[in-house]
A tleap script that builds the chain and sets N, CA, C and O, in Angstrom:
source leaprc.protein.ff14SB
mol = sequence {
  NASN ASP ASN PRO VAL VAL LEU GLU ILE GLY
  PHE GLY MET GLY ALA SER LEU VAL GLU MET
  ALA LYS ASN ALA PRO GLU LYS ASN PHE PHE
  GLY ILE GLU VAL HIE SER PRO GLY VAL GLY
  ALA CYS LEU SER ASP ALA ARG GLU ALA GLY
  ILE THR ASN LEU ARG VAL MET CYS HIE ASP
  ALA VAL GLU VAL PHE GLU HIE MET ILE PRO
  ASN ASP SER LEU ALA THR LEU GLN LEU PHE
  PHE PRO ASP PRO TRP HIE LYS LYS ARG HIE
  HIE LYS ARG ARG ILE VAL GLN LEU GLU PHE
  ALA GLU MET VAL ARG GLN LYS LEU ILE PRO
  ASN GLU GLY ILE CPHE
}
set mol.1.N position { -14.619 -6.043 6.850 }
set mol.1.CA position { -15.289 -7.335 6.917 }
set mol.1.C position { -14.262 -8.451 7.090 }
set mol.1.O position { -13.057 -8.201 7.047 }
set mol.2.N position { -14.720 -9.637 7.277 }
set mol.2.CA position { -13.839 -10.779 7.534 }
set mol.2.C position { -13.532 -11.602 6.287 }
set mol.2.O position { -12.993 -12.703 6.396 }
set mol.3.N position { -13.863 -11.089 5.115 }
set mol.3.CA position { -13.593 -11.827 3.882 }
set mol.3.C position { -12.087 -11.960 3.661 }
set mol.3.O position { -11.322 -11.101 4.100 }
set mol.4.N position { -11.651 -13.029 2.984 }
set mol.4.CA position { -10.225 -13.217 2.715 }
set mol.4.C position { -9.657 -12.052 1.905 }
set mol.4.O position { -10.334 -11.493 1.042 }
set mol.5.N position { -8.413 -11.697 2.195 }
set mol.5.CA position { -7.746 -10.594 1.503 }
set mol.5.C position { -6.740 -11.148 0.504 }
set mol.5.O position { -5.873 -11.952 0.847 }
set mol.6.N position { -6.878 -10.697 -0.745 }
set mol.6.CA position { -5.952 -11.031 -1.826 }
set mol.6.C position { -5.171 -9.759 -2.136 }
set mol.6.O position { -5.764 -8.742 -2.496 }
set mol.7.N position { -3.856 -9.805 -2.001 }
set mol.7.CA position { -3.030 -8.637 -2.265 }
set mol.7.C position { -2.208 -8.873 -3.521 }
set mol.7.O position { -1.549 -9.903 -3.661 }
set mol.8.N position { -2.254 -7.909 -4.434 }
set mol.8.CA position { -1.438 -7.993 -5.647 }
set mol.8.C position { -0.436 -6.853 -5.654 }
set mol.8.O position { -0.791 -5.694 -5.439 }
set mol.9.N position { 0.816 -7.195 -5.902 }
set mol.9.CA position { 1.892 -6.211 -6.007 }
set mol.9.C position { 2.201 -5.998 -7.476 }
set mol.9.O position { 2.407 -6.959 -8.217 }
set mol.10.N position { 2.234 -4.734 -7.902 }
set mol.10.CA position { 2.597 -4.404 -9.273 }
set mol.10.C position { 1.533 -4.785 -10.274 }
set mol.10.O position { 1.780 -5.577 -11.183 }
set mol.11.N position { 0.337 -4.217 -10.108 }
set mol.11.CA position { -0.783 -4.605 -10.972 }
set mol.11.C position { -0.809 -3.875 -12.306 }
set mol.11.O position { -1.738 -4.082 -13.087 }
set mol.12.N position { 0.163 -3.038 -12.593 }
set mol.12.CA position { 0.216 -2.350 -13.885 }
set mol.12.C position { -0.950 -1.403 -14.062 }
set mol.12.O position { -1.137 -0.494 -13.253 }
set mol.13.N position { -1.730 -1.598 -15.098 }
set mol.13.CA position { -2.897 -0.752 -15.349 }
set mol.13.C position { -4.141 -1.277 -14.636 }
set mol.13.O position { -5.176 -0.610 -14.631 }
set mol.14.N position { -4.052 -2.448 -14.041 }
set mol.14.CA position { -5.107 -2.948 -13.169 }
set mol.14.C position { -6.221 -3.739 -13.813 }
set mol.14.O position { -7.160 -4.135 -13.124 }
set mol.15.N position { -6.151 -3.984 -15.117 }
set mol.15.CA position { -7.255 -4.683 -15.794 }
set mol.15.C position { -7.520 -6.061 -15.189 }
set mol.15.O position { -8.672 -6.411 -14.932 }
set mol.16.N position { -6.472 -6.842 -14.960 }
set mol.16.CA position { -6.688 -8.190 -14.417 }
set mol.16.C position { -7.147 -8.136 -12.965 }
set mol.16.O position { -7.946 -8.970 -12.540 }
set mol.17.N position { -6.655 -7.173 -12.205 }
set mol.17.CA position { -7.070 -7.033 -10.809 }
set mol.17.C position { -8.551 -6.661 -10.716 }
set mol.17.O position { -9.275 -7.197 -9.877 }
set mol.18.N position { -8.992 -5.762 -11.562 }
set mol.18.CA position { -10.414 -5.383 -11.599 }
set mol.18.C position { -11.265 -6.587 -11.979 }
set mol.18.O position { -12.318 -6.820 -11.384 }
set mol.19.N position { -10.817 -7.342 -12.954 }
set mol.19.CA position { -11.568 -8.524 -13.397 }
set mol.19.C position { -11.665 -9.564 -12.280 }
set mol.19.O position { -12.724 -10.155 -12.066 }
set mol.20.N position { -10.559 -9.784 -11.571 }
set mol.20.CA position { -10.589 -10.744 -10.456 }
set mol.20.C position { -11.548 -10.287 -9.361 }
set mol.20.O position { -12.306 -11.093 -8.823 }
set mol.21.N position { -11.518 -9.008 -9.034 }
set mol.21.CA position { -12.417 -8.480 -7.997 }
set mol.21.C position { -13.873 -8.610 -8.431 }
set mol.21.O position { -14.749 -8.904 -7.617 }
set mol.22.N position { -14.120 -8.390 -9.709 }
set mol.22.CA position { -15.486 -8.519 -10.241 }
set mol.22.C position { -15.973 -9.962 -10.155 }
set mol.22.O position { -17.140 -10.211 -9.851 }
set mol.23.N position { -15.082 -10.908 -10.421 }
set mol.23.CA position { -15.456 -12.324 -10.455 }
set mol.23.C position { -15.431 -13.014 -9.094 }
set mol.23.O position { -15.868 -14.158 -8.976 }
set mol.24.N position { -14.929 -12.339 -8.074 }
set mol.24.CA position { -14.856 -12.945 -6.734 }
set mol.24.C position { -15.311 -11.930 -5.681 }
set mol.24.O position { -14.501 -11.469 -4.877 }
set mol.25.N position { -16.595 -11.582 -5.680 }
set mol.25.CA position { -17.081 -10.568 -4.730 }
set mol.25.C position { -16.996 -11.010 -3.274 }
set mol.25.O position { -17.140 -10.187 -2.370 }
set mol.26.N position { -16.766 -12.292 -3.037 }
set mol.26.CA position { -16.650 -12.800 -1.667 }
set mol.26.C position { -15.246 -12.575 -1.084 }
set mol.26.O position { -14.984 -12.943 0.061 }
set mol.27.N position { -14.350 -11.973 -1.869 }
set mol.27.CA position { -12.987 -11.686 -1.411 }
set mol.27.C position { -12.734 -10.181 -1.441 }
set mol.27.O position { -13.370 -9.448 -2.198 }
set mol.28.N position { -11.806 -9.737 -0.614 }
set mol.28.CA position { -11.336 -8.353 -0.634 }
set mol.28.C position { -10.022 -8.312 -1.402 }
set mol.28.O position { -9.115 -9.097 -1.124 }
set mol.29.N position { -9.914 -7.411 -2.354 }
set mol.29.CA position { -8.707 -7.273 -3.155 }
set mol.29.C position { -8.015 -5.961 -2.812 }
set mol.29.O position { -8.655 -4.920 -2.662 }
set mol.30.N position { -6.693 -6.035 -2.691 }
set mol.30.CA position { -5.881 -4.869 -2.376 }
set mol.30.C position { -4.700 -4.877 -3.328 }
set mol.30.O position { -3.964 -5.863 -3.393 }
set mol.31.N position { -4.506 -3.789 -4.069 }
set mol.31.CA position { -3.410 -3.702 -5.019 }
set mol.31.C position { -2.429 -2.616 -4.644 }
set mol.31.O position { -2.817 -1.542 -4.184 }
set mol.32.N position { -1.155 -2.903 -4.844 }
set mol.32.CA position { -0.092 -1.928 -4.610 }
set mol.32.C position { 0.654 -1.745 -5.925 }
set mol.32.O position { 1.069 -2.716 -6.557 }
set mol.33.N position { 0.820 -0.482 -6.329 }
set mol.33.CA position { 1.484 -0.160 -7.593 }
set mol.33.C position { 2.212 1.169 -7.412 }
set mol.33.O position { 1.682 2.078 -6.774 }
set mol.34.N position { 3.427 1.295 -7.968 }
set mol.34.CA position { 4.176 2.544 -7.855 }
set mol.34.C position { 3.910 3.499 -9.017 }
set mol.34.O position { 4.269 4.674 -8.940 }
set mol.35.N position { 3.298 3.022 -10.074 }
set mol.35.CA position { 3.035 3.815 -11.278 }
set mol.35.C position { 1.665 4.481 -11.141 }
set mol.35.O position { 0.640 3.819 -11.303 }
set mol.36.N position { 1.638 5.770 -10.848 }
set mol.36.CA position { 0.364 6.441 -10.553 }
set mol.36.C position { -0.648 6.406 -11.705 }
set mol.36.O position { -1.843 6.304 -11.427 }
set mol.37.N position { -0.242 6.485 -12.983 }
set mol.37.CA position { -1.259 6.343 -14.032 }
set mol.37.C position { -1.958 4.980 -13.996 }
set mol.37.O position { -3.143 4.884 -14.316 }
set mol.38.N position { -1.237 3.937 -13.612 }
set mol.38.CA position { -1.841 2.614 -13.481 }
set mol.38.C position { -2.862 2.575 -12.364 }
set mol.38.O position { -3.925 1.969 -12.505 }
set mol.39.N position { -2.540 3.224 -11.245 }
set mol.39.CA position { -3.480 3.298 -10.126 }
set mol.39.C position { -4.743 4.029 -10.561 }
set mol.39.O position { -5.853 3.594 -10.257 }
set mol.40.N position { -4.573 5.141 -11.272 }
set mol.40.CA position { -5.728 5.897 -11.758 }
set mol.40.C position { -6.588 5.095 -12.708 }
set mol.40.O position { -7.815 5.126 -12.614 }
set mol.41.N position { -5.956 4.374 -13.626 }
set mol.41.CA position { -6.708 3.546 -14.576 }
set mol.41.C position { -7.472 2.450 -13.851 }
set mol.41.O position { -8.624 2.169 -14.182 }
set mol.42.N position { -6.842 1.835 -12.874 }
set mol.42.CA position { -7.487 0.767 -12.104 }
set mol.42.C position { -8.701 1.308 -11.352 }
set mol.42.O position { -9.770 0.698 -11.371 }
set mol.43.N position { -8.536 2.448 -10.694 }
set mol.43.CA position { -9.654 3.055 -9.961 }
set mol.43.C position { -10.806 3.413 -10.894 }
set mol.43.O position { -11.972 3.196 -10.566 }
set mol.44.N position { -10.471 3.957 -12.049 }
set mol.44.CA position { -11.500 4.325 -13.025 }
set mol.44.C position { -12.266 3.100 -13.517 }
set mol.44.O position { -13.495 3.114 -13.587 }
set mol.45.N position { -11.535 2.045 -13.858 }
set mol.45.CA position { -12.180 0.816 -14.334 }
set mol.45.C position { -13.041 0.178 -13.247 }
set mol.45.O position { -14.128 -0.328 -13.527 }
set mol.46.N position { -12.555 0.203 -12.008 }
set mol.46.CA position { -13.317 -0.376 -10.897 }
set mol.46.C position { -14.606 0.407 -10.665 }
set mol.46.O position { -15.658 -0.179 -10.409 }
set mol.47.N position { -14.519 1.721 -10.754 }
set mol.47.CA position { -15.714 2.552 -10.572 }
set mol.47.C position { -16.734 2.265 -11.674 }
set mol.47.O position { -17.925 2.109 -11.403 }
set mol.48.N position { -16.260 2.200 -12.912 }
set mol.48.CA position { -17.159 1.916 -14.040 }
set mol.48.C position { -17.857 0.571 -13.883 }
set mol.48.O position { -19.020 0.423 -14.259 }
set mol.49.N position { -17.148 -0.407 -13.327 }
set mol.49.CA position { -17.704 -1.755 -13.165 }
set mol.49.C position { -18.528 -1.896 -11.888 }
set mol.49.O position { -19.139 -2.940 -11.659 }
set mol.50.N position { -18.551 -0.858 -11.056 }
set mol.50.CA position { -19.319 -0.913 -9.815 }
set mol.50.C position { -18.707 -1.820 -8.760 }
set mol.50.O position { -19.420 -2.364 -7.916 }
set mol.51.N position { -17.403 -1.985 -8.803 }
set mol.51.CA position { -16.714 -2.885 -7.869 }
set mol.51.C position { -16.523 -2.199 -6.520 }
set mol.51.O position { -16.077 -1.054 -6.446 }
set mol.52.N position { -16.865 -2.915 -5.465 }
set mol.52.CA position { -16.743 -2.361 -4.108 }
set mol.52.C position { -15.771 -3.149 -3.230 }
set mol.52.O position { -15.536 -2.767 -2.084 }
set mol.53.N position { -15.215 -4.218 -3.736 }
set mol.53.CA position { -14.314 -5.065 -2.944 }
set mol.53.C position { -12.845 -4.909 -3.347 }
set mol.53.O position { -12.054 -5.843 -3.210 }
set mol.54.N position { -12.492 -3.731 -3.843 }
set mol.54.CA position { -11.134 -3.474 -4.308 }
set mol.54.C position { -10.627 -2.148 -3.753 }
set mol.54.O position { -11.313 -1.128 -3.820 }
set mol.55.N position { -9.412 -2.178 -3.204 }
set mol.55.CA position { -8.720 -0.979 -2.750 }
set mol.55.C position { -7.335 -1.007 -3.372 }
set mol.55.O position { -6.743 -2.074 -3.530 }
set mol.56.N position { -6.814 0.167 -3.727 }
set mol.56.CA position { -5.477 0.245 -4.311 }
set mol.56.C position { -4.674 1.344 -3.626 }
set mol.56.O position { -5.223 2.268 -3.027 }
set mol.57.N position { -3.356 1.209 -3.735 }
set mol.57.CA position { -2.457 2.172 -3.121 }
set mol.57.C position { -1.278 2.410 -4.050 }
set mol.57.O position { -0.728 1.469 -4.623 }
set mol.58.N position { -0.897 3.662 -4.194 }
set mol.58.CA position { 0.282 4.029 -4.971 }
set mol.58.C position { 1.426 4.232 -3.979 }
set mol.58.O position { 1.572 5.303 -3.389 }
set mol.59.N position { 2.233 3.182 -3.809 }
set mol.59.CA position { 3.300 3.239 -2.804 }
set mol.59.C position { 4.276 2.086 -3.035 }
set mol.59.O position { 3.998 1.174 -3.813 }
set mol.60.N position { 5.399 2.136 -2.365 }
set mol.60.CA position { 6.391 1.072 -2.416 }
set mol.60.C position { 5.893 -0.138 -1.629 }
set mol.60.O position { 5.538 -0.010 -0.458 }
set mol.61.N position { 5.863 -1.290 -2.250 }
set mol.61.CA position { 5.302 -2.493 -1.620 }
set mol.61.C position { 6.070 -2.921 -0.373 }
set mol.61.O position { 5.463 -3.380 0.594 }
set mol.62.N position { 7.379 -2.779 -0.380 }
set mol.62.CA position { 8.163 -3.186 0.790 }
set mol.62.C position { 7.773 -2.341 1.997 }
set mol.62.O position { 7.610 -2.872 3.095 }
set mol.63.N position { 7.622 -1.035 1.808 }
set mol.63.CA position { 7.208 -0.164 2.912 }
set mol.63.C position { 5.807 -0.510 3.394 }
set mol.63.O position { 5.543 -0.498 4.596 }
set mol.64.N position { 4.917 -0.814 2.475 }
set mol.64.CA position { 3.557 -1.204 2.863 }
set mol.64.C position { 3.609 -2.472 3.712 }
set mol.64.O position { 2.956 -2.551 4.752 }
set mol.65.N position { 4.377 -3.452 3.276 }
set mol.65.CA position { 4.497 -4.696 4.041 }
set mol.65.C position { 5.114 -4.448 5.415 }
set mol.65.O position { 4.673 -5.027 6.408 }
set mol.66.N position { 6.120 -3.599 5.473 }
set mol.66.CA position { 6.797 -3.339 6.746 }
set mol.66.C position { 5.900 -2.639 7.758 }
set mol.66.O position { 5.967 -2.933 8.952 }
set mol.67.N position { 5.055 -1.709 7.292 }
set mol.67.CA position { 4.362 -0.811 8.214 }
set mol.67.C position { 2.836 -0.883 8.213 }
set mol.67.O position { 2.209 -0.347 9.126 }
set mol.68.N position { 2.223 -1.519 7.230 }
set mol.68.CA position { 0.770 -1.403 7.106 }
set mol.68.C position { 0.005 -2.717 7.061 }
set mol.68.O position { -1.215 -2.715 7.227 }
set mol.69.N position { 0.674 -3.821 6.844 }
set mol.69.CA position { -0.008 -5.109 6.716 }
set mol.69.C position { 0.211 -5.909 8.005 }
set mol.69.O position { 1.354 -6.211 8.349 }
set mol.70.N position { -0.852 -6.251 8.714 }
set mol.70.CA position { -0.681 -7.052 9.937 }
set mol.70.C position { -0.222 -8.479 9.614 }
set mol.70.O position { -0.528 -9.017 8.550 }
set mol.71.N position { 0.502 -9.067 10.533 }
set mol.71.CA position { 0.899 -10.468 10.384 }
set mol.71.C position { -0.337 -11.356 10.311 }
set mol.71.O position { -1.375 -11.039 10.893 }
set mol.72.N position { -0.218 -12.467 9.594 }
set mol.72.CA position { -1.292 -13.468 9.471 }
set mol.72.C position { -2.606 -12.874 8.969 }
set mol.72.O position { -3.679 -13.246 9.443 }
set mol.73.N position { -2.521 -11.948 8.008 }
set mol.73.CA position { -3.738 -11.278 7.544 }
set mol.73.C position { -4.076 -11.515 6.077 }
set mol.73.O position { -5.201 -11.238 5.660 }
set mol.74.N position { -3.139 -12.016 5.289 }
set mol.74.CA position { -3.371 -12.182 3.853 }
set mol.74.C position { -3.685 -13.629 3.501 }
set mol.74.O position { -2.969 -14.547 3.901 }
set mol.75.N position { -4.757 -13.821 2.753 }
set mol.75.CA position { -5.080 -15.156 2.254 }
set mol.75.C position { -4.204 -15.503 1.057 }
set mol.75.O position { -3.776 -16.646 0.903 }
set mol.76.N position { -3.939 -14.506 0.207 }
set mol.76.CA position { -3.193 -14.748 -1.030 }
set mol.76.C position { -2.335 -13.539 -1.364 }
set mol.76.O position { -2.761 -12.398 -1.188 }
set mol.77.N position { -1.123 -13.794 -1.847 }
set mol.77.CA position { -0.267 -12.759 -2.417 }
set mol.77.C position { -0.080 -13.091 -3.884 }
set mol.77.O position { 0.268 -14.219 -4.234 }
set mol.78.N position { -0.309 -12.113 -4.740 }
set mol.78.CA position { -0.100 -12.272 -6.182 }
set mol.78.C position { 1.014 -11.326 -6.604 }
set mol.78.O position { 0.948 -10.121 -6.359 }
set mol.79.N position { 2.034 -11.884 -7.237 }
set mol.79.CA position { 3.165 -11.107 -7.727 }
set mol.79.C position { 3.525 -11.669 -9.097 }
set mol.79.O position { 4.335 -12.588 -9.213 }
set mol.80.N position { 2.912 -11.103 -10.126 }
set mol.80.CA position { 3.109 -11.597 -11.486 }
set mol.80.C position { 4.195 -10.779 -12.181 }
set mol.80.O position { 4.146 -9.549 -12.167 }
set mol.81.N position { 5.152 -11.437 -12.777 }
set mol.81.CA position { 6.181 -10.814 -13.608 }
set mol.81.C position { 6.934 -9.685 -12.905 }
set mol.81.O position { 6.941 -8.560 -13.403 }
set mol.82.N position { 7.571 -9.957 -11.756 }
set mol.82.CA position { 8.343 -8.892 -11.108 }
set mol.82.C position { 9.538 -8.493 -11.968 }
set mol.82.O position { 10.137 -9.335 -12.637 }
set mol.83.N position { 9.878 -7.226 -11.949 }
set mol.83.CA position { 10.999 -6.708 -12.718 }
set mol.83.C position { 12.289 -7.356 -12.219 }
set mol.83.O position { 12.559 -7.328 -11.018 }
set mol.84.N position { 13.102 -7.946 -13.122 }
set mol.84.CA position { 14.311 -8.650 -12.672 }
set mol.84.C position { 15.473 -7.728 -12.286 }
set mol.84.O position { 16.375 -8.156 -11.566 }
set mol.85.N position { 15.472 -6.488 -12.744 }
set mol.85.CA position { 16.567 -5.556 -12.453 }
set mol.85.C position { 17.915 -6.254 -12.661 }
set mol.85.O position { 18.608 -6.578 -11.696 }
set mol.86.N position { 18.274 -6.480 -13.914 }
set mol.86.CA position { 19.460 -7.252 -14.286 }
set mol.86.C position { 20.786 -6.639 -13.842 }
set mol.86.O position { 21.686 -7.360 -13.412 }
set mol.87.N position { 20.914 -5.325 -13.942 }
set mol.87.CA position { 22.204 -4.698 -13.639 }
set mol.87.C position { 22.531 -4.809 -12.151 }
set mol.87.O position { 21.657 -4.673 -11.295 }
set mol.88.N position { 23.807 -5.058 -11.865 }
set mol.88.CA position { 24.236 -5.261 -10.479 }
set mol.88.C position { 23.891 -4.061 -9.602 }
set mol.88.O position { 23.488 -4.238 -8.452 }
set mol.89.N position { 24.040 -2.862 -10.116 }
set mol.89.CA position { 23.766 -1.673 -9.301 }
set mol.89.C position { 22.281 -1.514 -8.975 }
set mol.89.O position { 21.917 -0.742 -8.088 }
set mol.90.N position { 21.422 -2.249 -9.695 }
set mol.90.CA position { 19.975 -2.178 -9.461 }
set mol.90.C position { 19.439 -3.342 -8.638 }
set mol.90.O position { 18.244 -3.378 -8.344 }
set mol.91.N position { 20.284 -4.287 -8.259 }
set mol.91.CA position { 19.816 -5.480 -7.537 }
set mol.91.C position { 19.041 -5.125 -6.281 }
set mol.91.O position { 18.131 -5.860 -5.897 }
set mol.92.N position { 19.378 -4.015 -5.628 }
set mol.92.CA position { 18.668 -3.624 -4.405 }
set mol.92.C position { 17.194 -3.313 -4.681 }
set mol.92.O position { 16.380 -3.311 -3.758 }
set mol.93.N position { 16.851 -3.052 -5.937 }
set mol.93.CA position { 15.460 -2.749 -6.299 }
set mol.93.C position { 14.606 -4.002 -6.502 }
set mol.93.O position { 13.380 -3.912 -6.575 }
set mol.94.N position { 15.239 -5.153 -6.593 }
set mol.94.CA position { 14.489 -6.397 -6.793 }
set mol.94.C position { 13.588 -6.660 -5.596 }
set mol.94.O position { 14.042 -6.610 -4.453 }
set mol.95.N position { 12.334 -6.936 -5.847 }
set mol.95.CA position { 11.424 -7.218 -4.737 }
set mol.95.C position { 11.553 -8.662 -4.263 }
set mol.95.O position { 11.373 -8.948 -3.079 }
set mol.96.N position { 11.862 -9.565 -5.179 }
set mol.96.CA position { 11.968 -10.977 -4.803 }
set mol.96.C position { 13.374 -11.228 -4.256 }
set mol.96.O position { 14.309 -11.545 -4.992 }
set mol.97.N position { 13.483 -11.075 -2.948 }
set mol.97.CA position { 14.715 -11.305 -2.212 }
set mol.97.C position { 14.362 -12.031 -0.923 }
set mol.97.O position { 13.207 -12.043 -0.498 }
set mol.98.N position { 15.361 -12.631 -0.312 }
set mol.98.CA position { 15.139 -13.426 0.893 }
set mol.98.C position { 14.434 -12.631 1.995 }
set mol.98.O position { 13.514 -13.146 2.631 }
set mol.99.N position { 14.849 -11.399 2.228 }
set mol.99.CA position { 14.252 -10.588 3.291 }
set mol.99.C position { 12.769 -10.348 3.033 }
set mol.99.O position { 11.953 -10.415 3.952 }
set mol.100.N position { 12.426 -10.068 1.775 }
set mol.100.CA position { 11.024 -9.825 1.444 }
set mol.100.C position { 10.215 -11.114 1.559 }
set mol.100.O position { 9.074 -11.091 2.021 }
set mol.101.N position { 10.792 -12.226 1.147 }
set mol.101.CA position { 10.093 -13.515 1.259 }
set mol.101.C position { 9.769 -13.828 2.717 }
set mol.101.O position { 8.691 -14.342 3.015 }
set mol.102.N position { 10.681 -13.527 3.614 }
set mol.102.CA position { 10.429 -13.749 5.040 }
set mol.102.C position { 9.301 -12.842 5.538 }
set mol.102.O position { 8.458 -13.269 6.327 }
set mol.103.N position { 9.290 -11.604 5.078 }
set mol.103.CA position { 8.222 -10.680 5.460 }
set mol.103.C position { 6.869 -11.182 4.947 }
set mol.103.O position { 5.868 -11.124 5.662 }
set mol.104.N position { 6.844 -11.672 3.714 }
set mol.104.CA position { 5.613 -12.219 3.132 }
set mol.104.C position { 5.122 -13.405 3.955 }
set mol.104.O position { 3.929 -13.519 4.233 }
set mol.105.N position { 6.037 -14.281 4.343 }
set mol.105.CA position { 5.660 -15.445 5.145 }
set mol.105.C position { 4.942 -15.022 6.423 }
set mol.105.O position { 3.980 -15.665 6.842 }
set mol.106.N position { 5.403 -13.959 7.029 }
set mol.106.CA position { 4.783 -13.478 8.268 }
set mol.106.C position { 3.390 -12.893 8.026 }
set mol.106.O position { 2.520 -12.981 8.892 }
set mol.107.N position { 3.183 -12.304 6.865 }
set mol.107.CA position { 1.912 -11.634 6.575 }
set mol.107.C position { 0.829 -12.606 6.111 }
set mol.107.O position { -0.361 -12.347 6.293 }
set mol.108.N position { 1.240 -13.722 5.512 }
set mol.108.CA position { 0.270 -14.702 5.022 }
set mol.108.C position { -0.340 -15.503 6.167 }
set mol.108.O position { 0.337 -15.848 7.136 }
set mol.109.N position { -1.606 -15.784 6.036 }
set mol.109.CA position { -2.261 -16.702 6.960 }
set mol.109.C position { -1.588 -18.061 6.764 }
set mol.109.O position { -1.387 -18.477 5.623 }
set mol.110.N position { -1.237 -18.762 7.838 }
set mol.110.CA position { -0.576 -20.067 7.669 }
set mol.110.C position { -1.353 -20.992 6.728 }
set mol.110.O position { -2.579 -21.082 6.787 }
set mol.111.N position { -0.606 -21.672 5.863 }
set mol.111.CA position { -1.147 -22.630 4.886 }
set mol.111.C position { -1.960 -21.981 3.777 }
set mol.111.O position { -2.776 -22.653 3.146 }
set mol.112.N position { -1.760 -20.695 3.523 }
set mol.112.CA position { -2.415 -20.025 2.395 }
set mol.112.C position { -1.402 -19.879 1.270 }
set mol.112.O position { -0.333 -20.485 1.331 }
set mol.113.N position { -1.718 -19.069 0.217 }
set mol.113.CA position { -0.919 -19.155 -0.984 }
set mol.113.C position { -0.263 -17.915 -1.516 }
set mol.113.O position { -0.626 -16.787 -1.183 }
set mol.114.N position { 0.731 -18.164 -2.368 }
set mol.114.CA position { 1.421 -17.144 -3.147 }
set mol.114.C position { 1.266 -17.536 -4.607 }
set mol.114.O position { 1.466 -18.694 -4.972 }
set mol.115.N position { 0.908 -16.564 -5.439 }
set mol.115.CA position { 0.767 -16.818 -6.878 }
set mol.115.C position { 1.540 -15.787 -7.659 }
set mol.115.O position { 1.550 -15.824 -8.890 }
savepdb mol mol.pdb
quit
C-alpha cells in the first residue's frame, strides 16, 4: 500500500514498536533487529494484538539499508539508544557513523524525519 513507512532499527523485544503500530494503523511499520529472541517476542505480541501493519526482520541494519530499502521510501527512521561501542576495536560496529547517515539521507523521503 502507499501508507507512510516508519522503520525502527534495534527494537529490542518490540513492545514499543508493537504499541506504535497498534496506535497508528494508517502507517506501515518495519523493524530491524539482530537479536532473534526479540524478533520472536515482537511477532508474538503483534499476532496477539491483531496487528497487520507491522513487519520485522532479523538482520544487520546496514545490509538492509544497502540492499533492500529503496531511495526516497521512508517517512520516518527511529533509532533509539544505539549501542555506543566504547572500545576502539569495536568502533566499526557503531551504526551512527557518517557513511550510515548518508545512506539514511538517501532512503528518507525529502523533508521527513529521524527520531
